[in-house]
N, C-alpha and C positions, 0 to 999 in steps of 0.2 A: 499613685493609686491605680490599681488595675480595674478592669471592667467590672468584675464581680463586686469589688468594694464600692465602686461608684453606684452600681445598681442597688446595692444593699442599703445605701444611705439616701436613696431617692425619697423615701417617705419622710426623712428628717428635713428635707428641703421644701416640702409641700406645706402650705398653710391650710390647715383643715378647719379653721374657725368658721369659714363661710360654708355651711352645709348646703349640699345641693349644687355646688359649683367648685370645680378644682381651680385653685388660684396658685400663683407661683411668685416667689420672691428670689430673684437672683439665679434661677435655673435656666440653662440654655440647652438646646437639643440639636443634635446632628441627625438629619433625616436622609434616607435613601428610598428610591422607588423600587418596587418589585411587582411581579405579576400577581394578581389577586388570587388565582387558583393555587399558588404554591406558597403564599406568604405564611399561612398557618404552619406548614411543614418546616419552613425556615426557622420560625420563632420557637417551635417545639424543640428543634435541635439545639437551641440555646438554653432550653429549659426555662424560658421566660413565660410569664402570663401574657395573654393577648387581650387587649382591650380595643374593641372596634368602636370608632367614633359614632357610627350610626345608632348604636344602642343607647348612647348617653347624650347625644346632641340635643340641646334644648331649643334649637332653632333660633337662638338669639346670640350666636357667637360664643356660647359657653357650653359647659358640659354638666349635666345633672346626674348626680348619683355615681360619679366615676369612682371606683375603688381606689384606695390609697395604698401605695406600697410598690416594691420593685416590679417593673413590668414594661411592656412595650405598647406604645399608644399609636394606633394605626388609623389613617384616614385615606379613603379612596376618593381622590378628587384631582382636579387639574393642578391646584396648588393648595398649600396648607395655611389656614388662618391660624393665628396664635392660639395655643391651648390655654384657656383661662386668661389670666391677666399677666402675660409675659411683659416684663418691662423692657426687655431687649432680646431679639431673636436673630440668630444667623442660620439661614436655612440652606440645605444642600439637596437638590433633587436629581434623580437619575431617571430618565424616561426610556422605556423599552419601545422602540419604534419611533414614529414621527407624528406629532400633532399638527393639525392644520392651522391652528391659531392659538394664541395664549388663552389659557383657561379651558381649552378642549380636553376632554378625556383622551388620552393617547391610546390608540387601539392598534393591535397588530394581529392579523388573522394568520395563524400558522399552526402547524402541528395539531390540526383539528380542534383548536380552542381559540378563544378570543382573550387577549391579554390587555389589561388596563394599567394605567399608571397608578402606582400606590406609593404613598409616602409613609415611612416608618420612622418614628422618633425612637431610636433604639439605644441611645447612649446619652445620659445626662452629663452635662459639663458644669463646673462650678462658675465659670466666667465666660463672657463672650470671647475673650482672647483664646481661651482653651478650646472653645467650640470651633473657632475659625482655624486654629492649628490642626484640629482633627480633619476638618473639611479640606484644607489645603493638601494634607498628606494623602487623604483618600482620593482626591482629584488626580494626583500624580499616578497613583496605582491604576486608576481607570484609563488614564491617558496611555500608559504603558501597554494596555490591552487594545489600543486602537480606537477608544471612544472619542467622540468629538465634543469639545467643550464650547458652550456658548459664553457670551459676555455676561458679566454680573448684571443682574437686574435689581434695582433698588426700589423699595416701596416705603411709603410713610403711612403707618397705621397708628392712629391715636397720638400723633406727634413723635412717634419713635420710628427711626429708619431701620428697615429690614433688608437684608441681602438675600437675593434669590439666585441660585446657580442651577443651571440645567446641563445635563449630558444627554446625547442621543446615542443609543446603542446601534450596532449594525442590525439590519432587519433579519435577525435570526433569533427567534425566541429562546431556543434551548441554549444557544451560546451566550446570550445576554444574561440569562438566569445563572448559568455557570460562572460567568465573570463576577456577578454581584456576590454570589456565595463565596467565591474564592477571595475576593478583596476584603470583605467584612471579616471573614474568619482569620485570614492571614494577618490583617492589621491589628486585630484585638487579641491575638493569640488565643482565640476561642477554639473549642473543639470543633472539628470540621462538621458542617451540617450533615455530611454523609447522606444526602437525600437519595443518592444512588444506592438503593437497597434491593435492586432487582435480582432475581435469582437466575441461575443458569437455564438456558433454553434446553429442550430435550437433546438436541444434537451436541450442545456443549457438555451436558451431563454425561452423555455417552463417551465423549472424548476424555473427560476427567476420569471416568471410571476405568476406561481401557488403559490409560496411562498409569493409574494407581495399581491396577492388576499386574501390569508388566513390571513395574518397579518393585512391588512387593514379592513378585516371583523371582526376583534376583537380577532382572535386566538392568543394565547401566545406561541404556539408551532408549529414547522414544522420540518419534517424529510426528509433529502435528502438521500435516500437509493439508492446509485449509486455505481457501481463497480469501481475499480481502473482505473485511467487515464481518468475518465469522466471529471475531472476539477472541483471538488467540492469546492476547495479553491477559484478558480477564480470566480465561480458563487456566492459564499458566499459574496465575496467582492463587486460584482456587485449589489447584494441585499442591502448591507450596503450603497453603494454609492447612489442608487436610493432612499433609505429611508433618505438620508442626515444625517446619524448618526455622531455624533461628538466624541463619546467615546464608542468604542466597545471592548468586552472582548472575548478572546478565552481561553477555558479551556480544558485540556486533561490529561489523565493518561500516555500518551506516548510523553512527551515533546522532548526527544532526537531524536525521529524518525520524528517528524512533525514540529518542530520550523523553521528549515531552509526553508521548503517549503512555510510556511505562510509568512515568512519574504521576501523571494525572489519574490514571487508573487506580493506582495504589492509594492516593490521597483523597479521592472523591467517592470511595465506596466504603460503606460501613463495615464490610467483612474484613477489611485490611487495616483497621485503625490501630492495631497493635504493632504495625511495621513502620519503620522509618526509611525513607528513600535517600540514598547518598550517591553522589556522582564521584566516581573513582578518582578522577583527575583533580578534584577539589578537596580531598581529605587526606589525612595522615593516619597512622596507626592508632594514635591516641583518641581519634574521633569515634572509635568503635569500642564500646564497653563490653568486652566479652564475658566479664564476670557478673554482669547484671542480667536482669530478665528481659532486657530489650531485644527486639528482633529487627534485623536490618535486611534491606534489599540494596545491593550495590550495583550500580550501572557503570559499565566500562566499555571503552572502545578498544578494539584489537590494535589499532594504530598506536594508541597511547602506550600500550605494553610492549610494543616492538620498535619504538622509535625514540629518538632523542638522545642527548648526551648524558642524561642522568638515570640511565637504566639501573645502575646499582642502588639508587635511592628508592627504587620500586620493589626491591627484593622482599620487603615486609608483606607485600600483597600475597606472595606465594606461600606465606606461612599461615595465612588465615584458614580457620577450620570450616570451610564452606560445606553446606549440607546439600545444595542443589545448584546446578548450572543450567542456565537458559542460553541458547545461541539463537539470536534473532536474525531474521533475513539470512538463513543458513546458506541459501544459494549464492550469496555474495561473499566469496572468499572462504567459505567453510571447508574447502578441500585443500587449501594451500598448506605447504609445509610449515610456513611461519605460524599459521593458526594452530595447526596440530601440535607444534612445539609449545605454544602458550598453554593450550588445554592440558597437555601432558605435564606441565610444571604446576599449574594452578589447581587443577581438579582431576587428578588421575584416577581416583578411586570412588568418586561420587556419581550419582545419577545425573544424566545429561538429557535435557529436552530441547530438541531443535524445532524452530518455527519457520515455516516458509509457505508462501502461497503458490510457489512454482518450484518444488523440489524435484524437478524432472530428472536431473542427472543421477541423483542418488537412488531414486526409485527405479530408473531404467537399468541401473547396474545390478539390481537384485540384491544389494548389500544389506537391505533392511528386511527382516522377517515381517510377515503380515501381522503378527501379533504385536509388533512394536511400532505400528504406524496407524494413525487415524487420518482418513481421507474425507475431505468435504469439498465438493466441487460445484457449489451453487453461488450465484452472485446476488447481491441485494437489489440490484437494478438490472433490468433487461439489457443485454448486450446485442447491438445491431451491427453486424459486420457486413460491409459492402465491398465487393471485389470489382475493381475497375482496371482492366488491362491497360497499363500505361502505354505499351507499344502500339496497341490497336486503337485506343481512343484518345490518348493525351499527347504522346510524344510525336513530334514532327521532325523526322530525320530524313532529309532529302538524299543524303549520301551515306547510307548505312554501311556500305562496304568500306568506303574510305575512312569512316569513323571507327571501324573495327568491330561493328556489330554483325558478325557473320559466323555461321557454323557453330562449333562447340564453344566459341568465344563470343556468343551472341549477346543480345540485349540483357542488361542487368541494371537494376536501379542504382547500385553503388557506382557503376561506370557512368551512367547517364548523369548522375548528380555529383560526379567527381569535381573537385575544385583544387586550385593551386593559388597560393598567395591571396586567399580570400576572394577568388573569382572563379566562377564555374568554367570548366573547360569548354563545355558546349553552352556558352552564355546565352546566345540568342534563342537556342532551342529550349533551354530550361525556363527562360523568361516566358516564352510562348506557352510552355506547359503550365506554369503558375497562372497565367491568364485563363487557361482552360479550367484549371482546378477551382479557381475562385470565381469563375463565371464573369470575367471582366470584358469579354468580347461583346460589344453592344450592337454589332451588325445583325441583320435579320438571321443570317445563317448561324452566327455565334449565339444568339439568343435561343435558337432552336436546339443547338447542340448542348448548351449548358444545362438544359433541363434533364439530361440523362447522365452527363459526365461530371458535372460540378456538384460536389457534396452540398453546396450552399443553395442549390436550386432543384435538387431531386424532389420529385413529388412525394409527399407524405413524411418528409423529414421534419422533425420538431425543431423549428428555427431557434427556439430558446436555448437548446442544447449547443448551438453553434456560436454562442457569444464568447465562450472561452474554450481554448483547446491547446493541443500540443502538436508540433511537427517534429518528427524524428528524422534527423539527417545522418548520413553515413560517416561524417568526419568533422573535425573542428573547422577545417577550412570551408567545408560545405555549409556548416552552421553560420559562419560569418558571412559567407556569400549570400545565403538565403535571407539573413537579416537585412542586408543592404537592398536586395531586390524587392523583398516584400514591403520594406519601408517606403520604397518609391512607388510600388504598385498600389499600396493600401494606406496612403498617408492619413486618411480621415476615418476609415472604417475600423481599423484595428490598431491597438498599441502593441508594437512588436517587442517582445521581451527576449533578450539574449540570455540564455542560461548562464553564461560565463560571468555576467554582471553580478550574480548573486553569490558567487564564490562558495557554492555548496550550502548556503543558508536557506533551508527549506521554509523555516518560519518567516523569514523576511520575504520570500517569494509569495507565500500564502497571504501575508498581510497586504502586499502590493496588489495582488489580484483582487482581494476583497475590497480594498479601497477604490480601485478603478471600477469595479462592478457597482459599487455604491454611487459612483459618479456617472453611471450609465455608459461606461466605456467598455468596449470589447477588447479582448487580449488574445495573443498567440504567443506561446512559449516555444522558441526554437532551440532545440537541444540535439546533442549527439550522444552523450553519456550521462550527464547529470539529470537528476530528478526523474529518473525512469524506474525507480523502485523505492518503496518505503514511504514516500511522501503522500499526504492526503490534501488535496485542494478540491473542496466540494463543488466549486464553480465550474471546473472542467467538465465538458460534455462530449468531447470528441478527440480522437487522435488520428493524425495523418501519417501513415507509414511510408516515408520516402527514402528509406534505406533498406538494403537487402539482407538483413540479418537472417541467418538460418538457425539461430539458437531459440528453441521454444521458450526458455526461461526469459531471455531478454525481450522477446517479442511479446509475450503475454504480460510480463510485468509492466511493460510500457502501455499496452492496451488497457490494462486494468486500472491505470491511473485515473481514468474518468468514471470509475464505477461508484463513487460516493453518492449517498443520498443527499439531495439538495433541494431547497425551496426558495423561491424568489417571489415575494408577494403571494398572490393566489396560485401561481404556477408551481408545480412540483415535478422534479425530474423523475421520470419513470423508465427511462432508457438512456443509454449512451452509445456513441458510435465509434467504430474503428473502420477507417477507410484504407484499404490496402490496394496497391497498384501493381502487385505481382501475384497473379492467380495461382501459379504453380507453388510458390512459396507458402502462400496462405493456406491452401488446401492441404499441403503436406504437413504443415505445422499443426493444424487443427487435428489431422489424422494421428500424427505422432503423439500429440498431447493426450488424446483419448486412449491410445495404446498404452501409454505409461500410467495414466491415472486409473484405468479400469481394474476392477478386482479380478483375481485369478479365475473366479467362477463365471465371469461375464464374457459375452461375445463382444467384439469390437463394435458391432452395430448397436447393441444395447447400451454400451458406454456412451457412444456418440448421441444416441437418442435421448438419454438422460441429461446429457450436457445441453442438448438443444432445448430443454425445458426452460432454460434461462438465456439462451442465445439464438438469435435469428441470423442466418447466413444467406446472403444474396450475391449473385454474380451477374454482371451486366452482360446480357446475351442479346446481341443485336441492338435493338432500341428499347428493350425492357429488362427489368431486374427479375431474374428467375430465382425463386427460393430453393435452397439446397437442403434436402432432408438427409437422414442418416444413410439410407441406401444409396442415394445420389452421390453423397460425399465419397463413399467407398469406391463407387464406379469411376467418379471423376479422378480420384487419387490414383487408382490403378491404371486408368487410361493415360494419365500424364506420367506415370512411373512404370512404363511397360517392361523394363528390365527387372525381373523379380529377384535378381541375384545381389543387387547393390545393398539392399536393406540389412542383410546379415552382417555387413561390415561397418555399420554405422557406429561411429565413435561415441555417440550419445549413450550407448548401452555398454560402454567399456570403462572400467575403473582400474587403470594400470598400477595405481599406488597400492593396491591390495595384493599385488603379486607376491607369492612366496619365493624364497631363495631358489628352491628347486625349479619353479616355473621360469624364473628369470634366466637361470642357467640354460634351460632348454630353448627358450625364445632367442637367446643370443646366437644360437646355431642357425637360425633362419637367415638365409643369405639373399633372398629375393626381396626387393622393395615393393613390388606389386605383382601378385599372381592373379591375373584376371581371366575369367572364363569367357571365351568368345563363343556365344551361342548363335548358331545360324539356323533360322527357321524360314525356309523358302516356301513358295506356293506349292511345290511338289513334295515337300517333306511331310511324311505321314506322322501322326501323333505318336510320340514316344521314341521316334527315331531321330535323335538330336546329335549332331556332330559337335564336338567341343575340343578345344585345345587349350593348353596352359602356356602362357607367354611370360618369359622372364624379362624384366626391364632393369637389370643392373643390380649390383650388390651394395649393401650398406657397409661402409668402412667405419666401424665404431671400435675404438680401443676396448679390449676386453675388461680392463680395470675401471673404465668410466661408465657409470650407469646413467644414461641420459633418458629421462622419462618419455620424452617425445619419441625417440627411436624405439623404445619398448612398445609404445602405442602403435607405431607403424608395423612392428613385427606381429602384434596381435591381429592387426588388420590383415596382414598377409596370411596368417593362419586361417582366419575365417573365410577368406576369399577362395580357399581351396575346398571348402565344404560343399558348394553347389555341384562340383564334379562328382562328389561321392553320392549325392542325391540322384544325379543323372545315372551314374553307372550301377549303383547298388539299390536304387529305388527305396530310399528311406523316407517314410511319410511323417516322422516326428523325431524328436531328440532322443527318446528312449531307444528307438530302432537304430539310430546312428551309433549310440554309445555301446549297445549290446551286440550289434551284428556287423559293424564295419570291419572289413578285412584289409583295407588299404588306407586307413586314416593317416598314418605317419608319412606314407609316400606322398599323399596329396597335400598335406598341411605343414609338414616339417616338424611336427611334435607327436609324441605318442598319445594314445587315447587317455592314458592316466594323467598326463599333463593337462589335457583338455578338461577332464573331469575336475582336476585341481583348480583350474581357472574358473569353472562354474561354481564350485563349492565355496571359494573364497570371495566370490562376487566380482571378480575381474570381468567376467562375462555374465550377462543376465540369462539365467536359465529360461525364463519366460520368453524373452525376445528370441533367443536361439531356437527354441521350440516353435514359436510362431512363424519365424522366417523359413525354417526347414519345411514346415507344413505348407507355407505359401508357395515355395519353389516346387514342391511335389505336386500340389494342386494345379499349378500353372502348366506343368509339363505333362501330367498324366491324367488329369481329370477334366480337361476342357471339353 
């Protein structure tokens, strides 16, 4: 008998001879708790009538005037006394939050509301045995979600033994509510409550409309370049729904980090009730009924489609008539040849929507037209970046020269934290640095110093944010070494979590941290590659950057891991922290990120200022933290990057895989590996009178028939390194001037101006970046 049948026969099981009091013969109920303020919505979603006990309670343990018929009987109390004259009751309670003692109303203050324990008798059972079976199975479902089960409590009421079971949810009201909805609906095969009926926010609606316009105008590509917590998954589904897609595909290189988010978004919102979510690796062709009216969303990993010995068995996938393709976390593997081959086979002619919070490479390349990209650059929680110069304030290297930290091969975080065989090369120095970072020096001088250099003692830092965080290390060996050192230095303060212990399982990691947080234990995740993108762990409040990555994607993906909204008791996270120990790297990446994300109509200062609406940037200057504003950042960046010629050859703004055959043929003729402009500006050199020379540093010996992408990239760099000399000699103030008026372009760069224009038109070189760098060189030379 299904749920509907059981409910429809409820009135047959009620003895209505005793008017004014509902009595019962042989009826048993399974109850769950829910928050008072949402209970009515849950029950309406089941299309049940709702009967509140307070309206019918006669104050004598019975119910006066209670209607008879299918319904749900609700009581808001510490526990539920028998409804009417139960001859035997088995009861199952779920509590949101924690009560102080038996019988207390459970309260959880969060999300601007107070939640109470509520018991719902939502399913009548014919026998005690049946009720106990339901309860047992439901308990297993809740335990799978991490709920803690108490021991059975037995009560004797009127000579009849009653079983009382309690569960305690994690102290997160929204998550507890979602868990209860999910378990009830899944177990009883009931329609999803779909209490998520929120509409798109204005910025989401703007993204939705722009994507639709692009696709309807014939574009086969759209990029959603939006930071974390924007709601990219939700907006993507809304686009899919508006297009009335019957079969949509999601591909990603990070399935373990993203699958649950896609699945839950689809199954927990009323707008997507017509769709069924399928995991590609769990299905076969027969699971998809193409001839029916059913609509499907299929989630698949790129690894699954390109690995394994049974590739032939997956050929049916390429025959499916997909309507729309989503590429999630596009920055992760979206440019590889393997991925392009998969997309070419599976969805060559359909619209594709890429999603990424940090799509810096593709935007920098200029390969995406502005009409085909939506940018959103705001964070849900304020980002507080603190720059602490490791060499000046943290690192203690007595013999810098013998350690190799000199001249152009000077100090670098990756070198300082280098490790071999799971031990740091500079073991004593690194341990001393960790002591400084965590403020473990309890000497008078140490206590004074830690107030400025230790993130855990800086004045004004929200200490609650420092209970859980991430440390990014430069290598696997450094990660292992750090885990050992930190476990010895922080044996009681922190639980040190090694990313390798979770084998890529982001859900297991999130559950582990949630459990330890509930036990009032602090955690540090030490990682080098894993869990730096895609994963959401709301407890994280800070990131320590102890590796020297120069990739803005990798850097900001890692930093943004702590940006989730989070609430613990009465405390709510309203900011998160990124502590960087390499000032030059941090300032450069913040500047480059803004250059990439800014609109063509914006100045770099305006773009930085808008980003600083949700970001605070401080640098340790002497003994105080000085806040950096947009104009300061530009000056700091340019003062630390005095050579204006290097930017034009940044590989971040190059996409060699878009090269045409004509361009490749011309690039193969370039014989220099590095054509660098040596600009000498002395104290006696007047402005504009700059001497320069071009220096050749060897030839590339590459077989003409072998196309090695890396060497093509080097040749493009060689080309761009010749452009500054043209700006100097011919005084070009922008890209248009260079293209239209240069007389010596081929002589200085090795290719014709037509090939250069081809590289710009095909997106191999970013037009915007080339124009900005030419203008910067000209301004530095002639307008100071």
